[in-house]
N, C-alpha and C positions, 0 to 999 in steps of 0.2 A: 874226859867223860864225853859221851855223845848224847846230846839232848835234842829231842824232836819237838817240832811245833806243828800242830794241825789246826786248820780253821775249817769248820764244817758249816756250809750254808744250807738254807732250806731247799736249794735246788739240787743238792747232791743226792743222787739216787742210791749211792752206796757209801755212806759216811765212814764205814769201817775200813774202806780201801786205803785211805791215807794212813791211818794208825797201823794197819797191818804192814804197809810198805815201810814205815818208819822203824817198826820193830825188827823187820827182816834186815834193815840196813844197820842194825846194831844199836838203836836208840835205847839207852838205859833208863831214861825218864822222858815222858811225853806230856807236853802241855797242850790241852785240847780246848779250842774256842768253840762255843756252841752257837754263836750268832755273828752277824756281820756288823761293821761299823768302822769308824776311824780308829787310828792308833790309840787315842785316849779312851775309846769305848771298848778296848780289847784288853781287859785286865790280865788274861792268861799270857798274852804276848808280853805285856809289861813285866809280869812276874818272871817269865822265861828269860827275858833280856837281863833282868837283875840277877838271876841265878847263875848265869854263865860266868865262868872264870877263865883266866888265861890258860891256854892249852886245850880248852874244851872245843867241841865242834857242834854247831847248830845245824840240824838237817830239817828240810821241809820236803814235802812230796812234790810241790810245784811252786814256782816263783810267785804266782798270784795269790798263794795262800799266805804269804808273808807280808806283801805290800800291795797298796792300791794303785801306785803309780811308779814309773821308772825313777822319779826323783826320790820317793820314799824308800824304794828298794836300795838305791845307791847309798843313801844316807845311813840306813840300818847296817848294811854290809860294811861300809867304811868305818862305822863305829865299832863293829865287831873286829875288824882288822886292826884298828888302833889299839884295841884291848888284847890283842894276841889271840883272838878266837877265830877258828875256821868256820866256813859256811859251805854247805852242800845242798844242792837241789837235785832230787832224784830224777824227775821227769826230763829236765833239761841237761842232765849230766854235767852240772857245774860244780866245781870243787876248788875253793880258794886256797886250799892247803897245797895245791900244785901251782907251778908257774903258769901253766896254760889257763887255769881257772882265774888266777889273778889278772892275767891279760884280758880275759873276757870282761872282768869288772872295770878295768881301765877303759875299755871300749864303751861299756854301759855308762860310765861316768861322763865320757865325751858326748854320748847321745843325750844324756840328761841336760848337759850344758847347751847342746844344740836345741833341745826342746825349750829351754828357758829363753834362748835367743829368739826363737820363733815367736814365743809369746810376747816378748818385748817388741818385736817388729810389728806384730799384729796390733799391739796397744798403740804404738806410734802411728800406724796407718789409720787406726780408728780416730785418733786425735786430729790427724790431718784432714780426714773426711768430715769430722765434726766442725772443724774450723772453716772448711769450704762451704758448709751449710750454714755458717754464721753462728754456731754454738760456741760457748766458752769451753776452755780446756787447754791447759798448757799456755806457753807464751805465744803471743801473736808473731807471725813471721814478718820479717822485714819486707819492704816493698821490692818488687823486681825492678831491674834497671828501666824497663819500658814504662812501668807505672810511676817510677820516680821522675822520669822525664815528663810524663803527662802532668804530674803534680807541680813540677817546676813551671810548666807552661801555664797552668791554671793560676799560679800565684803571681803571674805577671799582671793579672787583673787586680788592681788595688781594692776592688770591692769584695774580693774573696779572701777570707782569713785562713790561716793555717789550720785552725780547728775544724773549719768546714771541709777542707781538703782531706784532713786526716779521717774525718767521719765518712767522707765519700769512699775512701779506700779501705775503711774498716780497720784502721790502725790507730795507735795513740800518737799524740803530738811528738812525743819523744822519739818514737820509731820513725816518724816522718822526717824530723830534723836530722836524725842519724843518716837516713837514706839520702837526703839532700846533700849532707856534708860529704858523703862518699862519692856522690855524683860530681860535686864540685871539685873534689880532690882528683878524681879520675880525669876530669876535663883539663885541669891545670897540668897534670902529668902528661897528658896527650899533647897539649900545646908546647910544653918544654921539649918533648921528643921531636915534634915537627920542626921546631926552631933550631935544634941541635945541628951543627955543621956535619955534613956527610963526609966520612973518611974514605 
């Protein structure tokens, strides 16, 4: 069975265009949404997805009628594929019942993953920027080798405590101790290498 889904927004100048196109494409039943919103606010889409059975094909006039984002689109179509349901978009000429159409959605899936990676990178960049401005968020970074050497030099003064040094560099005492331990280990390894007989 071919089932159509149409979402008509207030900006559509010709709301019947979608429905007519779906009928022409062979839709035997059409679910028509009268307003915009998230997936949870679209009861016709929810009903449409529940109605579809294995071997059916869902058709839409355009991809943006079905989903609000690439991520949502990929999730919906993947769910349809897992249930043995085909998907067609008339405007973009996408048809997952063909090998070429399935390939397109593999690419869409990769793009959605790429989009998620970009969001993660932006989030991490935001945390780094916030830390640089002295705001809290995420774990404090360890001291750089240069700052650790400065900290070690400061601690040569018996009047300066580790707590004061840690506060000076904006890290915890635990982080300071770990950085100092790494510096000491690196120094020991360097000394051993220098003393090793040359072959």
